[in-house]
Every structure is written in C-alpha cells, then in structure tokens.
DRENSEMAR-21610 format. One record per residue (C-alpha): residue in three letters; y, z, x. Coordinates in steps of 0.02 Angstrom, whole numbers, plus 50000, padded with zeros to 5 digits. Each point is the difference from the previous one (the first is absolute). Last residue first. Example, Ala and Ser with C-alpha at 12.3 -4.5 7.8 and 13.67 -1.06 7.14 Angstrom:
2
SER499475035750684
ALA498285003349931
This chain:
361
UNK557475606154823
UNK501335013549975
UNK500814996449832
UNK501715006249943
UNK499905005649820
UNK500124990349837
UNK500255012149855
UNK498335003549919
UNK499444991149842
UNK499865005649819
UNK499124985749910
UNK498585010349927
UNK500425018650003
UNK499225004249831
UNK498474989050030
UNK499575006350174
UNK500235018149943
UNK498884997249849
UNK498694991250107
UNK499945014350126
UNK499865012849859
UNK498614990449914
UNK499024999050163
UNK500295018650031
UNK499125003449836
UNK500335005849822
UNK501894997950013
UNK500695017749981
UNK498425010150036
UNK499394988750139
UNK501754999250074
UNK500295018949992
UNK500055005050184
UNK500764983750060
UNK501314998849862
UNK501214988450089
UNK500804994149840
UNK499404985349894
UNK501184998149850
UNK501315010950085
UNK500074987350142
UNK500604985149899
UNK501065001349841
UNK500405018450031
UNK500574996250178
UNK501154986049939
UNK500745010949863
UNK500315013950128
UNK500984987850109
UNK501014993549853
UNK500545018149984
UNK501294996150135
UNK501084991349871
UNK499965014649877
UNK500235012850139
UNK501634991950055
UNK500084989850160
UNK501004985549929
UNK501034990950131
UNK499014983949968
UNK499484999050184
UNK499645018650001
UNK498884998549847
UNK499084985150075
UNK499705009350163
UNK499375015649911
UNK498834989749890
UNK499294990850153
UNK499775015850103
UNK499145009249856
UNK498804985749962
UNK499574997350184
UNK499745018650026
UNK498925000749844
UNK498924985950070
UNK499915009650164
UNK499485016049913
UNK498634991649897
UNK499384991550159
UNK499885016550092
UNK499345010949860
UNK500915013549904
UNK500925003049837
UNK500985015349946
UNK501684991750032
UNK500235009250166
UNK498244994550048
UNK500624982050004
UNK501774997049935
UNK501395010049917
UNK501634990849963
UNK501565010950002
UNK501664994549921
UNK499915011749850
UNK498145003349986
UNK498724985950010
UNK498135003050010
UNK499865010749843
UNK498355000949906
UNK499175003850165
UNK498664988350064
UNK498165004450005
UNK499224998350173
UNK498925015649999
UNK500135009449836
UNK501075015650007
UNK500065012650141
UNK499145000150169
UNK501454993950107
UNK499354992250159
UNK500105006350177
UNK499464991550160
UNK499205004550166
UNK499464987150127
UNK498374999750098
UNK499694986150125
UNK498484994650101
UNK498805008949884
UNK498144998250038
UNK498644990949903
UNK498145001050044
UNK499415008649840
UNK501434993749891
UNK499004986549909
UNK498585012349972
UNK501215012849933
UNK500724987849873
UNK498264994349949
UNK499415017449947
UNK498805014050045
UNK500224999050190
UNK501375012850030
UNK500895002450167
UNK501364987249962
UNK500445008249834
UNK500255017350077
UNK500954992950149
UNK501224991149885
UNK500225015749893
UNK500325010550155
UNK501334987750058
UNK500905002649835
UNK500344992849826
UNK499194983550049
UNK500644982150005
UNK499214984250071
UNK500554985550111
UNK498884987350085
UNK499764993850177
UNK498934988050104
UNK499394986649880
UNK501774998049933
UNK501235010349896
UNK498665006849883
UNK500705012249873
UNK498415010249975
UNK500265009149836
UNK499595017649942
UNK500345000749815
UNK498755014049973
UNK499155006050159
UNK500805017050029
UNK500175002849813
UNK498114997749973
UNK499764991849830
UNK500044983550093
UNK500854983050013
UNK500164990050160
UNK501214986150053
UNK499524986950127
UNK501354987750053
UNK499324984050077
UNK500694986650115
UNK499215007750153
UNK498425010249965
UNK499895018750027
UNK498835012050089
UNK501355010750079
UNK500274996650186
UNK501835004950015
UNK500955009649869
UNK501835001149953
UNK500125016149901
UNK501325004449871
UNK500155018749972
UNK500535009449844
UNK501385011249935
UNK500395004549821
UNK501795000049939
UNK500195009549836
UNK501154991649875
UNK501795002949945
UNK500244993249825
UNK500534982049982
UNK501514988649980
UNK501215014750005
UNK501134994050141
UNK499475014450114
UNK498164995949970
UNK500134981150021
UNK501115003850153
UNK498645007850105
UNK499055016550007
UNK498284997549926
UNK500274983949903
UNK500674991950159
UNK498545004750112
UNK499344982250022
UNK501674991650015
UNK501875001549998
UNK500264982749926
UNK501655002949911
UNK501074984449986
UNK501835004949984
UNK501304987749933
UNK501884999650027
UNK499905007750173
UNK500775013850107
UNK499435008150161
UNK500135018050062
UNK499485009650155
UNK499914984250106
UNK500005004550185
UNK499515018049966
UNK498494994149900
UNK499175011049868
UNK500724989449859
UNK501175001949852
UNK500004985649878
UNK501454991449915
UNK500804995449834
UNK498535004549889
UNK500644997949824
UNK500445012749865
UNK501875000750032
UNK499755003250186
UNK498305004150070
UNK499365004150175
UNK498134997950024
UNK499255012250124
UNK498865001550152
UNK499794982050053
UNK498995001250160
UNK500584990350152
UNK498735000050141
UNK500094981049998
UNK501514990249934
UNK499744981749957
UNK501444988249959
UNK499474985649887
UNK500534982350050
UNK498514988849962
UNK499395002850178
UNK500035018849966
UNK498954997849841
UNK498774988750092
UNK499825012850141
UNK499715013749870
UNK498644989649917
UNK499224997050170
UNK500035018750036
UNK499155004049835
UNK498634987250034
UNK499695006950176
UNK499795017949936
UNK498934993849856
UNK498774990550109
UNK499364988749863
UNK498524999249880
UNK500054985749876
UNK499654995249820
UNK498495005849899
UNK499854986749865
UNK498194995950048
UNK499335014049889
UNK498475011350004
UNK499155012149882
UNK498805014849998
UNK498994995650155
UNK498685013050045
UNK500415009950158
UNK498825013549939
UNK501065015650016
UNK501754992750011
UNK499714987949855
UNK500914983850036
UNK501634990849968
UNK500194984350108
UNK501624990550029
UNK499584983150075
UNK500894986650100
UNK501295011350081
UNK501134989950113
UNK500375009550159
UNK501725003250071
UNK500965001350163
UNK501874998049964
UNK501134987150083
UNK498654986749994
UNK500704991049848
UNK501165011949909
UNK500454987149867
UNK498194995849962
UNK499575018449984
UNK501475002949883
UNK499574984549897
UNK498235006449972
UNK500585017649957
UNK501324993649877
UNK498784988149915
UNK498875015249978
UNK498595009050089
UNK500215018650031
UNK500685004450173
UNK498985013750085
UNK500885007550151
UNK498935015450033
UNK501305012649939
UNK501365012050055
UNK500384994650177
UNK501295011650078
UNK500784988350047
UNK500404982949929
UNK501834999850054
UNK500285012250142
UNK501065015550030
UNK499775006449823
UNK501365002749868
UNK500294981649960
UNK501684993849932
UNK500234981649959
UNK501824994449984
UNK500364983549912
UNK501534988849987
UNK499394987849868
UNK499824981150021
UNK498394996349908
UNK498945001550158
UNK500755017550020
UNK499445005249825
UNK498264992950027
UNK499735007550172
UNK500665017149948
UNK498875000449847
UNK498544994350107
UNK500325013450129
UNK500095013349864
UNK498394994849916
UNK499044997850163
UNK500605016850072
UNK501745002350072
UNK500725012749879
UNK501685001549912
UNK500784982849974
UNK501904999149990
UNK500744984649918
UNK501754992650001
UNK500505009550156
UNK501445011150058
UNK499975010850156
UNK501025016049993
C-alpha cells in the first residue's frame, strides 16, 4: 500500500490547486483523477470571476493558457436587447481544458504524484478516521494518507462522497450540453447575458473567448436549433449564423441552491472543496483548494490532523467565499445586481493571491 500525507480525490481546478499547494508546502501528495485526461470532458466555458487571485493567476501563467480579458459584463433583455446593467469587474475567459492541465503540471512539478484513470471508490476507516482509500486501479488498489481532500466534482452531490458522508441529501443529476460556437454575433472582451420569461432564453449567456468563438449551454441539440431558427429575440439573432464546432455533455445536480456551501465542509480528516463542498465556480474552487492544501500541510507539519485543527479550513472559507458564493443563478436576487455580486466577491477575497506557477513567456 502506498502511503502519502495528503490524498486529493479529483483533478479539476479545486483538486489540482489543493494538490499543488500541499505539495509546494512539503507534503507527499497523491492526486487521483477518474478520467483519462485532466481538463476533459470540459464542463464549463472557462469564466474566471475577477479578483486578486484571478489577476495573480493569469500573471503567473503568462502565455501558458490562452485567455481573454473581459472588459464588460452586460446583462440585457433577451427579447429587446435592451441593456439592464453592466459591470467592468468581469474577469477572464480561458481555455478550461488547458488551464486544468497547467494546474496539474504545476502540481506535479511541486512534487505531487498524479494517477489518471484511477477512481476512488471507497474510504476505508479505522477508529473513526479515514486511513486509506480504495481505488479502481489494479496497480494501486489502495493508498493511505493522513488527510483526504475530496474534490470529486460536478456530480458529487448526486452520487459522490458528500452524499455517502452525510453532508447532503442525494440530488438528481440533470444533463446538459456545452456548445463551442463559431461565427456567433459576439464582441471580444464582452460577456453578454440575457434575461427572459422564456425558459429557453432566460440566463442564456455568450461566453466570448475571442472574436471567432464563444461558449453557450443548452439542454439539448434540439433546443439549440429551436432558438437559432427563431427571429423574435436578440439571442436568436446573434445565433443565426453560428455553428457548433464542439459539443460536450455535462451533468449538474439540480437540488438545493446553486453555489451554497454545506454547513459541514470538514468531517474527521476529510476536507471537502469545490462542488463537493456545495460551492461551485472555478476561482472559488481554486481559492478553496489553496486554503485546504495550506491547512492540511500546516496540520501535518505540526503532527495534528484532528478534526478541530483541520476545521481551520472551514473557518477560512466561511470568512471569505461564503460571504459571496458563486450564486450565478441567484446573484440578482441575493445581491441586487451582478455588479454588486462582483464587487462583494472582489472585496471578500481581497489579498488572496495565487501560488506562483511556472511561466511560459
């Protein structure tokens, strides 16, 4: 059986960042990812909300990851196109698959061991603590660690460890499709987000990657074709000459309030991060990963990995991210406007910087 200080379950942004931070602080780290590639399948359009962390991350990555700076986030009426609000605190759009891979590279360079196609299928306890994990791999069927970081992702509340560990009720996983579109009528440096009483148009957003492509989500190919063929709204007019160059399926749990953290994010010697903690959002997840990795490393250094010590991680999350969670579908209800939400997130995460990564200039 292989022994580590920290085992991270899940190679998304939150998991990679937890592995990177723990390894950079001297821990023996294993990062287990069930898929055959980091960053794939792509679950989202790669929007990184603006913050000190986001800015320092982009500066640290240099030219390693293609990205666009978003100068304006526009919220408009889907039917008329009339502007409802706009904000300059929009952040960045990145190639998520490339970003995730670069985070994994940084974690490996810091000393973490990465295992692809290795799904953690069970947590093995002894005297109330997780002593090891059982995996799907014949080459490493079991591995032990003092601290477990659970970042098992977008479907975690449907069938992952947050459910089996009693952090949440089992939720229904609803499927959707993420489209990468060519030739939509979009403007570089701008995200356009539409509101409507029509469910097919409400919260449709053009995540503009550059002046050639943008990302957008629909429940099905038929729904995309339906909207594109219409002419009674601004969304359809912008999609008139657009064609998909990539379609990727995803599943998201449709229970509870989107992006609201669980009351419990630490159980025994397990730290839950990202979607596995009830939250979501790329930057939110990476900040959580940094917080979890740093607390785990400090606890291991001090030889105190009890739940009380590890709960410092939950305190940090509650004092920052919980105050302005990634509440995309309820931001206007919770904060009054997207502009207020962006400012609240920027304020509550002020001073949190990304770990320095290897630049490619």
